[in-house]
Backbone as JSON Lines, residues from 0, in Angstrom:
{"i":0,"aa":"X","n":[-6.43,-18.91,41.27],"ca":[-6.73,-18.19,40.06],"c":[-6.75,-19.19,38.91]}
{"i":1,"aa":"X","n":[-7.81,-19.18,38.15],"ca":[-7.96,-20.1,37.03],"c":[-7.16,-19.6,35.84]}
{"i":2,"aa":"X","n":[-6.55,-20.51,35.13],"ca":[-5.78,-20.1,33.95],"c":[-6.75,-19.8,32.8]}
{"i":3,"aa":"X","n":[-6.36,-18.84,32.01],"ca":[-7.21,-18.44,30.89],"c":[-6.79,-19.19,29.64]}
{"i":4,"aa":"X","n":[-7.76,-19.49,28.83],"ca":[-7.47,-20.15,27.57],"c":[-6.87,-19.12,26.61]}
{"i":5,"aa":"X","n":[-5.93,-19.56,25.78],"ca":[-5.38,-18.62,24.81],"c":[-6.47,-18.16,23.84]}
{"i":6,"aa":"X","n":[-6.42,-16.92,23.47],"ca":[-7.41,-16.39,22.55],"c":[-6.96,-16.63,21.12]}
{"i":7,"aa":"X","n":[-7.87,-16.4,20.21],"ca":[-7.6,-16.63,18.8],"c":[-7.21,-15.3,18.15]}
{"i":8,"aa":"X","n":[-6.73,-14.39,18.92],"ca":[-6.39,-13.07,18.41],"c":[-5.37,-13.1,17.29]}
{"i":9,"aa":"X","n":[-4.39,-13.94,17.38],"ca":[-3.35,-13.98,16.36],"c":[-3.95,-14.29,14.99]}
{"i":10,"aa":"X","n":[-4.82,-15.27,14.93],"ca":[-5.44,-15.61,13.66],"c":[-6.37,-14.51,13.18]}
{"i":11,"aa":"X","n":[-7.07,-13.9,14.1],"ca":[-8.0,-12.84,13.74],"c":[-7.26,-11.58,13.3]}
{"i":12,"aa":"X","n":[-6.04,-11.39,13.75],"ca":[-5.32,-10.18,13.4],"c":[-4.77,-10.23,11.97]}
{"i":13,"aa":"X","n":[-4.62,-11.42,11.41],"ca":[-4.09,-11.52,10.05],"c":[-4.96,-10.8,9.03]}
{"i":14,"aa":"X","n":[-6.28,-11.07,9.01],"ca":[-7.1,-10.33,8.05],"c":[-7.09,-8.83,8.33]}
{"i":15,"aa":"X","n":[-7.08,-8.46,9.59],"ca":[-7.03,-7.04,9.92],"c":[-5.75,-6.42,9.41]}
{"i":16,"aa":"X","n":[-4.63,-7.13,9.56],"ca":[-3.34,-6.61,9.11],"c":[-3.35,-6.45,7.59]}
{"i":17,"aa":"X","n":[-3.92,-7.41,6.9],"ca":[-4.04,-7.34,5.45],"c":[-4.89,-6.13,5.05]}
{"i":18,"aa":"X","n":[-5.97,-5.92,5.77],"ca":[-6.83,-4.77,5.5],"c":[-6.11,-3.46,5.79]}
{"i":19,"aa":"X","n":[-5.24,-3.45,6.77],"ca":[-4.47,-2.24,7.07],"c":[-3.56,-1.88,5.9]}
{"i":20,"aa":"X","n":[-2.96,-2.89,5.27],"ca":[-2.12,-2.61,4.11],"c":[-2.95,-2.06,2.96]}
{"i":21,"aa":"X","n":[-4.11,-2.63,2.75],"ca":[-5.0,-2.13,1.7],"c":[-5.41,-0.69,2.0]}
{"i":22,"aa":"X","n":[-5.8,-0.43,3.24],"ca":[-6.19,0.92,3.63],"c":[-5.06,1.91,3.39]}
{"i":23,"aa":"X","n":[-3.83,1.51,3.72],"ca":[-2.69,2.39,3.54],"c":[-2.47,2.69,2.05]}
{"i":24,"aa":"X","n":[-2.56,1.67,1.21],"ca":[-2.38,1.88,-0.23],"c":[-3.47,2.81,-0.76]}
{"i":25,"aa":"X","n":[-4.73,2.55,-0.4],"ca":[-5.82,3.41,-0.87],"c":[-5.67,4.85,-0.35]}
{"i":26,"aa":"X","n":[-5.23,4.98,0.88],"ca":[-5.02,6.32,1.45],"c":[-3.96,7.08,0.65]}
{"i":27,"aa":"X","n":[-2.87,6.4,0.32],"ca":[-1.8,7.05,-0.43],"c":[-2.24,7.35,-1.87]}
{"i":28,"aa":"X","n":[-3.07,6.5,-2.43],"ca":[-3.62,6.78,-3.77],"c":[-4.46,8.05,-3.72]}
{"i":29,"aa":"X","n":[-5.26,8.18,-2.71],"ca":[-6.09,9.37,-2.54],"c":[-5.22,10.61,-2.38]}
{"i":30,"aa":"X","n":[-4.16,10.5,-1.55],"ca":[-3.25,11.63,-1.35],"c":[-2.55,12.02,-2.65]}
{"i":31,"aa":"X","n":[-2.17,11.03,-3.45],"ca":[-1.52,11.32,-4.73],"c":[-2.5,12.0,-5.67]}
{"i":32,"aa":"X","n":[-3.73,11.53,-5.69],"ca":[-4.75,12.14,-6.53],"c":[-5.01,13.59,-6.12]}
{"i":33,"aa":"X","n":[-4.85,13.88,-4.83],"ca":[-5.04,15.24,-4.32],"c":[-3.77,16.08,-4.45]}
{"i":34,"aa":"X","n":[-2.75,15.54,-5.14],"ca":[-1.48,16.25,-5.39],"c":[-0.75,16.65,-4.12]}
{"i":35,"aa":"X","n":[-0.81,15.79,-3.12],"ca":[-0.07,16.06,-1.89],"c":[1.42,15.83,-2.13]}
{"i":36,"aa":"X","n":[2.28,16.7,-1.59],"ca":[3.72,16.51,-1.78],"c":[4.21,15.2,-1.17]}
{"i":37,"aa":"X","n":[5.02,14.48,-1.91],"ca":[5.59,13.24,-1.41],"c":[4.67,12.04,-1.47]}
{"i":38,"aa":"X","n":[3.46,12.22,-1.97],"ca":[2.49,11.12,-2.0],"c":[2.92,10.02,-2.95]}
{"i":39,"aa":"X","n":[3.66,10.36,-4.01],"ca":[4.1,9.33,-4.94],"c":[5.06,8.35,-4.27]}
{"i":40,"aa":"X","n":[5.99,8.89,-3.51],"ca":[6.92,8.03,-2.78],"c":[6.21,7.24,-1.69]}
{"i":41,"aa":"X","n":[5.28,7.88,-1.0],"ca":[4.52,7.2,0.04],"c":[3.69,6.05,-0.53]}
{"i":42,"aa":"X","n":[3.13,6.24,-1.72],"ca":[2.36,5.18,-2.36],"c":[3.27,4.02,-2.74]}
{"i":43,"aa":"X","n":[4.42,4.33,-3.29],"ca":[5.37,3.27,-3.65],"c":[5.79,2.48,-2.42]}
{"i":44,"aa":"X","n":[6.04,3.17,-1.33],"ca":[6.42,2.48,-0.09],"c":[5.29,1.62,0.46]}
{"i":45,"aa":"X","n":[4.07,2.13,0.39],"ca":[2.91,1.35,0.86],"c":[2.76,0.07,0.05]}
{"i":46,"aa":"X","n":[2.98,0.17,-1.27],"ca":[2.91,-1.03,-2.11],"c":[4.0,-2.02,-1.76]}
{"i":47,"aa":"X","n":[5.2,-1.52,-1.54],"ca":[6.3,-2.42,-1.17],"c":[6.04,-3.11,0.15]}
{"i":48,"aa":"X","n":[5.51,-2.36,1.11],"ca":[5.18,-2.98,2.41],"c":[4.12,-4.06,2.24]}
{"i":49,"aa":"X","n":[3.12,-3.79,1.42],"ca":[2.05,-4.77,1.19],"c":[2.59,-6.02,0.51]}
{"i":50,"aa":"X","n":[3.47,-5.86,-0.49],"ca":[4.06,-7.02,-1.16],"c":[4.92,-7.82,-0.19]}
{"i":51,"aa":"X","n":[5.72,-7.13,0.6],"ca":[6.58,-7.81,1.55],"c":[5.75,-8.61,2.54]}
{"i":52,"aa":"X","n":[4.68,-8.02,3.03],"ca":[3.8,-8.71,3.99],"c":[3.13,-9.92,3.33]}
{"i":53,"aa":"X","n":[2.68,-9.75,2.09],"ca":[2.01,-10.86,1.39],"c":[2.98,-12.01,1.14]}
{"i":54,"aa":"X","n":[4.21,-11.68,0.83],"ca":[5.2,-12.73,0.56],"c":[5.67,-13.42,1.82]}
{"i":55,"aa":"X","n":[5.55,-12.76,2.96],"ca":[6.01,-13.37,4.21],"c":[4.97,-14.31,4.82]}
{"i":56,"aa":"X","n":[3.74,-14.27,4.3],"ca":[2.67,-15.12,4.82],"c":[2.44,-16.3,3.89]}
{"i":57,"aa":"X","n":[2.32,-17.49,4.45],"ca":[2.04,-18.64,3.6],"c":[0.67,-18.55,2.94]}
{"i":58,"aa":"X","n":[-0.27,-17.85,3.56],"ca":[-1.62,-17.74,2.99],"c":[-1.89,-16.32,2.48]}
{"i":59,"aa":"X","n":[-0.87,-15.67,1.93],"ca":[-1.03,-14.31,1.43],"c":[-1.51,-14.26,-0.01]}
{"i":60,"aa":"X","n":[-2.07,-15.35,-0.5],"ca":[-2.5,-15.45,-1.89],"c":[-3.55,-14.4,-2.24]}
{"i":61,"aa":"X","n":[-4.51,-14.21,-1.36],"ca":[-5.58,-13.24,-1.62],"c":[-5.01,-11.82,-1.72]}
{"i":62,"aa":"X","n":[-4.08,-11.49,-0.83],"ca":[-3.46,-10.17,-0.85],"c":[-2.62,-9.99,-2.12]}
{"i":63,"aa":"X","n":[-1.93,-11.04,-2.55],"ca":[-1.13,-10.96,-3.77],"c":[-2.04,-10.75,-4.99]}
{"i":64,"aa":"X","n":[-3.19,-11.4,-5.01],"ca":[-4.13,-11.21,-6.12],"c":[-4.61,-9.76,-6.17]}
{"i":65,"aa":"X","n":[-4.91,-9.2,-5.0],"ca":[-5.34,-7.81,-4.94],"c":[-4.21,-6.89,-5.41]}
{"i":66,"aa":"X","n":[-2.99,-7.17,-4.99],"ca":[-1.84,-6.35,-5.39],"c":[-1.61,-6.42,-6.89]}
{"i":67,"aa":"X","n":[-1.83,-7.58,-7.49],"ca":[-1.65,-7.71,-8.94],"c":[-2.65,-6.84,-9.7]}
{"i":68,"aa":"X","n":[-3.81,-6.61,-9.1],"ca":[-4.81,-5.76,-9.73],"c":[-4.53,-4.28,-9.5]}
{"i":69,"aa":"X","n":[-4.08,-3.93,-8.29],"ca":[-3.96,-2.52,-7.92],"c":[-2.63,-1.9,-8.37]}
{"i":70,"aa":"X","n":[-1.58,-2.7,-8.45],"ca":[-0.25,-2.17,-8.8],"c":[-0.21,-1.46,-10.15]}
{"i":71,"aa":"X","n":[-0.78,-2.02,-11.22],"ca":[-0.73,-1.29,-12.49],"c":[-1.39,0.09,-12.41]}
{"i":72,"aa":"X","n":[-2.45,0.19,-11.67],"ca":[-3.13,1.48,-11.49],"c":[-2.22,2.44,-10.73]}
{"i":73,"aa":"X","n":[-1.61,1.94,-9.67],"ca":[-0.72,2.78,-8.86],"c":[0.5,3.24,-9.66]}
{"i":74,"aa":"X","n":[1.04,2.35,-10.48],"ca":[2.19,2.72,-11.3],"c":[1.82,3.83,-12.27]}
{"i":75,"aa":"X","n":[0.66,3.71,-12.89],"ca":[0.2,4.77,-13.79],"c":[0.04,6.09,-13.05]}
{"i":76,"aa":"X","n":[-0.49,6.04,-11.85],"ca":[-0.67,7.25,-11.05],"c":[0.68,7.88,-10.69]}
{"i":77,"aa":"X","n":[1.63,7.05,-10.29],"ca":[2.95,7.55,-9.91],"c":[3.65,8.16,-11.14]}
{"i":78,"aa":"X","n":[3.57,7.48,-12.27],"ca":[4.19,8.01,-13.49],"c":[3.56,9.33,-13.92]}
{"i":79,"aa":"X","n":[2.24,9.42,-13.84],"ca":[1.56,10.67,-14.21],"c":[1.96,11.8,-13.28]}
{"i":80,"aa":"X","n":[2.06,11.52,-11.99],"ca":[2.46,12.54,-11.03],"c":[3.9,12.97,-11.29]}
{"i":81,"aa":"X","n":[4.74,12.03,-11.67],"ca":[6.13,12.35,-11.98],"c":[6.23,13.24,-13.22]}
{"i":82,"aa":"X","n":[5.47,12.91,-14.26],"ca":[5.47,13.74,-15.48],"c":[4.97,15.14,-15.17]}
{"i":83,"aa":"X","n":[3.93,15.24,-14.39],"ca":[3.37,16.54,-14.03],"c":[4.38,17.35,-13.22]}
{"i":84,"aa":"X","n":[5.05,16.69,-12.31],"ca":[6.05,17.36,-11.48],"c":[7.2,17.9,-12.34]}
{"i":85,"aa":"X","n":[7.66,17.1,-13.3],"ca":[8.73,17.55,-14.19],"c":[8.29,18.68,-15.07]}
{"i":86,"aa":"X","n":[7.04,18.65,-15.52],"ca":[6.52,19.71,-16.39],"c":[6.38,21.03,-15.64]}
{"i":87,"aa":"X","n":[6.15,20.96,-14.34],"ca":[5.98,22.18,-13.54],"c":[7.3,22.79,-13.1]}
{"i":88,"aa":"X","n":[8.39,22.02,-13.18],"ca":[9.68,22.55,-12.76],"c":[10.2,23.5,-13.83]}
{"i":89,"aa":"X","n":[10.75,24.65,-13.38],"ca":[11.31,25.58,-14.37],"c":[12.55,24.99,-15.02]}
{"i":90,"aa":"X","n":[12.68,25.25,-16.28],"ca":[13.82,24.73,-17.03],"c":[15.06,25.56,-16.7]}
{"i":91,"aa":"X","n":[16.18,24.91,-16.44],"ca":[17.44,25.6,-16.14],"c":[18.29,25.62,-17.4]}
{"i":92,"aa":"X","n":[18.27,26.73,-18.12],"ca":[19.08,26.86,-19.34],"c":[19.92,28.08,-19.29]}
């Protein structure tokens, strides 16, 4: 039986993994925009996962640049959803 050469899958999976983090953030942004329950927390977690992944890679510069652009938008979305949620809660007096 001939030995097989190692594949380049590991290197090819890095961009895919980065894209998965982007997809997850965009998905959670969409869910938050659609007023899904818990979407604000899910978006915050998706951002944290993306930052953690970008910081753990020596070549995560491109992902960090994308995160620097998308985070301010996400923060505004989370804050707006939080204000809306508080406004909809009945006042306990």
